[in-house]
Structures are given as structure tokens and as C-alpha cells.
C-alpha positions, -999 to +999 in steps of 0.1 A: -247+114+235-268+086+249-255+057+270-260+033+241-241+056+217-212+058+242-212+020+245-210+016+207-182+042+205-163+025+232-163-008+212-150+011+182-123+026+204-113-008+216-110-019+179-088+011+171-064+002+199-065-035+188-056-026+152-030-001+163-009-032+174-005-043+138+028-037+120+012-006+103-010+006+131-042+025+135-033+056+156-058+078+174-065+115+168-078+144+188-107+148+164-118+111+166-119+108+128-105+073+130-137+061+147-157+074+117-134+055+094-140+023+114-177+029+112-175+029+074-157-005+076-174-024+104-209-027+119-210-028+158-214-066+158-185-070+133-164-047+155-169-071+184-158-100+163-128-082+148-116-076+183-112-114+186-091-118+155-054-119+154-026-109+130-021-146+122-047-164+101-071-188+119-101-209+110-136-199+121-137-229+144-106-217+163-119-181+164-152-192+177-136-203+210-130-166+218-163-153+202-189-176+216-193-154+247-210-128+223-240-151+221-237-161+184-236-195+169-207-209+149-228-206+117-235-169+125-198-163+131-189-179+098-214-156+080-201-125+097-165-134+088-174-141+052-193-108+049-163-089+064-140-106+041-162-098+010-162-061+019-124-060+027-125-052+064-107-084+073-086-108+052-098-143+044-078-169+025-089-203+013-064-231+017-077-265+007-112-269+021-107-243+049-108-205+050-084-187+073-092-152+086-071-124+102-071-087+109-061-064+081-040-033+081-057-001+068-032+004+039-022-014+019-053-033+029-088-023+040-086+011+023-078-004-012-104-031-008-131-004-007-126+004-043-161-007-053-177+007-022-160+040-018-183+070-010-177+107-008-181+105+030-156+077+034-130+094+012-134+127+031-129+109+065-099+089+050-083+121+037-087+138+071-073+107+089-043+106+066-036+143+073-040+140+111-023+107+119-022+079+094+003+095+070+028+097+098+021+060+107+030+050+071+065+067+073+074+067+111+095+036+111+115+045+080+107+012+064+082+018+036+057-006+021+066+005-015+096+017-035+101+036-067+112+020-099+123+040-129+100+043-159+113+022-188+122+050-212+145+066-186+168+035-187+196+044-211+207+009-220+200-028-213+210-042-179+214-007-165+190-014-137+192-042-111+167-070-121+145-062-091+142-026-104+136-035-140+098-036-141+094-045-178+118-074-173+100-086-142+066-085-160+077-102-192+094-130-171+067-136-145+045-167-146+021-153-120-014-141-126-019-104-133-050-083-125-059-047-128-081-027-105-094+008-103-073+033-084-092+039-052-074+072-046-085+087-080-120+072-077-123+087-042-111+121-053-136+119-082-163+113-056-152+145-038-152+165-070-114+168-071-104+148-102-068+140-109-047+167-125-023+143-141-042+116-159-076+102-169-064+066-160-086+050-134-082+012-140-044+014-133-035-005-101-017-038-110-018-068-088+003-100-091+002-136-079-019-147-049-031-111-043-043-109-079-064-141-074-078-125-042-087-093-060-104-112-089-123-136-066-136-106-046-147-086-076-121-059-071-102-065-103-101-083-136-074-106-151-052-091-178-024-102-201+013-091-199+007-071-231-022-052-215-001-047-184+027-031-204+002-009-222-011+005-189+025+012-178+033+030-211+002+052-206+012+059-171+047+069-182+032+091-209+010+109-184+040+114-160+029+090-132+053+077-106+056+039-105+054+025-069+061-011-065+058-034-035+090-031-014+101-067-019+118-087-046+086-108-050+063-078-052+025-081-053+014-047-066+024-018-089+007+015-084+008+043-110+008+074-087+005+111-086+011+136-057-024+151-061-043+118-053-020+091-038-022+092+000+012+076+004+029+102-019+010+131-004+023+119+031+059+114+019+061+147+000+058+166+033+091+152+045+122+173+039+142+141+035+119+124+010+147+101-003+150+085+031+114+072+028+117+059-007+148+038-008+160+033-044+191+029-064+190+059-088+189+097-090+188+122-118+220+139-129+221+171-151+246+177-178+250+215-174+267+218-208+235+205-226+207+219-203+189+249-218+168+257-187+135+251-206+116+240-174+102+209-190+117+188-163+105+210-134+069+208-148+072+170-150+087+164-116+061+156-089+084+158-058+098+193-064+133+179-068+142+201-098+146+238-099+161+262-125+190+282-113+209+305-137+190+289-166+202+254-157+182+226-140+194+217-105+186+185-086+177+185-049+191+151-038+169+151-007+139+150-029+148+131-060+134+096-058+148+083-091+115+078-109+130+089-143+101+109-154+122+141-160+144+122-184+117+110-208+107+145-219+139+164-218+143+180-253+181+180-252+188+147-233+205+167-206+193+144-178+204+108-170+197+083-143+228+077-122+233+047-099+238+055-063+270+044-047+252+024-020+231-004-035+196-010-019+183-045-021+147-050-010+137-080+012+126-112-005+089-110+003+062-090+021+063-112+052+100-102+058+091-066+050+064-065+077+088-082+102+112-053+095+084-028+101+074-046+133+109-046+146+113-009+141+079-001+157+075-027+184+110-041+190+129-073+184+109-094+209+076-088+191+092-101+159+105-132+177+070-137+194+053-135+160+076-160+144+072-184+173+034-181+172+034-188+134+056-219+138+044-235+171+008-224+178-008-246+151+010-276+165+000-268+201-036-263+191-036-296+172-022-314+203-048-297+226-076-306+203-066-342+201-062-344+239 
């Protein structure tokens, strides 16, 4: 390796360490595959700029104070930031006449935003990275970015589920914009010649509210109606897909997932205590007097939570995540969803969720520091600027 190549790799290593400080980090591996992932997402110059960004959103003017030593003009910086935002390697949000930029976590984030740019090489590197390090990063704190909600037909009667678990209710009542994007996991596996074994759905990732506008504006998704949204969910239920929803009451996404393509589920499925990762309020219960041991439910279950013992289905409660898929195809109605004794209520929004993840990973002080920066730094900067 030449001196110049070593220099470039060192810059990418610095960025890996920088991104590893985010609530969902970017851990290193022995193989160095994480550097290859970063090279798919950032050019060397973009890497130098990304090193100067923070977790909190800032304007290009404010960022320039830290970047000008790189020898680029403010106009060049603005172009780089906009280019990085367009390809999803950083996050840019317009507020009024200004655009604010910040670093982005890998997932849910940079990875999903590559949906229109994904290549076979990128997906191979991402799959390896998930296997070697990032899968553990997603689950290591015990606070997960998503949760499972039951499919509609598994709900035996109205008001059975808590409102924040009743997806159909939430969608019919929402006034937020809804968009649908291609599933990058399935598109990526298609690129690798390993098409999904569960469904032919590709345009199946649902996004809501502000994130929906972001997806649409960046060309990642298209706007759809509530009726079309429910149609997609019905197809997902028919194909036996697990519904993963953002782990907050005001959720921003719904994914229709399988354990052959979804990186998060593939990671979680390796855990012997799967239910500790996917906090939910329901689990399947078998009526032994009605079950005929036909194995329909075991074929339908994606988490290996159901087995047939003495011609009767048995539930492994360390693996049942309450998705309800086994119920919808049981020919004798021998399975029901049962509420857990302990009720789980998700945080109100994603900001609180990430503070919970940060507290688990980095400690209480880092949470306090983040909140104080968000509250006071803009005011301090304004005072300094005005002199």
C-alpha cells in the first residue's frame, strides 16, 4: 500500500471512530469491511468534511468555521454538503430559508437512503459488516429502534390492542403525509442473486410525516393514500411478513420484513432471548384441545417460536414476538394473541428513543450534555456572532 493510500485509509478510519460516537455507532472489525462501506458512501474529500459535522444540525456557515482549514470556500462546502445530503450519507433538513446538516447513523439512516444507488458490491460489504459487527451494535443496548405490531387479522376483536399497537387504527386516523419506498434489503439481495423467499413485494417500506417529505424530496419514495397504504399492509400480511414499526408512539416508518432479507431481523434472530430485543405486548397461545398439529403455524413462523410436540403446537416464549402471523392461517383457530401481564409503552418520539439508546451506551452524562447543547449552543452562538 502506497503512502497516499495509507493516508486516505487513515481519514476513513478517523470517520469510522467519529461515527462510532453516535447513539447507534459504527464499530470497527478485524477485516476492515467497515472502511469499504464508508468508501461506498463518502469520497475522501467528503470524509474530511463529515469529520467536522456533529450529531446536532448546523448551518453551512457554522460548519465552515471548522472546515475552512481544508482549503475550500464556503460555496464549495455548501455544494459538498448538498451532494452528501442528496446521496444520503448525511442528513440535511430545510427550515425556513436555511438548511441544517448533521451526521447520520448507518441504520436506520445512510443504509436505507442508498435504495436508488445500491450495488452488488455495496450490499455484499453491508451484509459482511452486519455479520461481523453492526448487527451486535443494533442490539447491544437492549433498546431497539423498532418494535413488532400484530397483523390486523390476528386481532380477535375491536380495542383488543393498545392504540399505539393498532396499526390500522393509527393509519386511518393520521393526518401526516405517507410515502412508500422500495425495500433496500430485498433490492440489495436481488442484486446479489438471492431474491426473497417470502414475497415479491419490493415497494413496501412505509414512511410517515416529516421523514416521508424527506424521502419524497430526495427521490427515495412516492406519496400514497391511506387506502394504498392499507393495501400494501394486506399484501404483506398475506405473504407472511413481519410488521416492524418505529419504536415510538409517533412513529416514522413501517417495514414489512422477513428473516431472509431484513438485516435487523437476521441480527435479532441469532439471540436466544429474542423477545428481550423486540419489546411488545402480545404472544401467541395455543388451545391444545383444538390444535391438530398440522404444522401450518410452524411453516408460517419466521422466528422459530413454534414447534410440534406430540402432534400439538408449542410456543417458545423466548422467541415469540407477537407478530400474529401464525394466527391468520390456522385452519382450526387454535391460536390466539394473548396480552402480556407487563404492559410496554414506547417513548413518545424518536428523539427520546435515541436518548434512551445513548444513555445505555454512553451513560447519563452524555445524554445531559446532548440536551444542554441542543438548548444552549444556538443561543451562545448567536451572542458570539453579534459580539
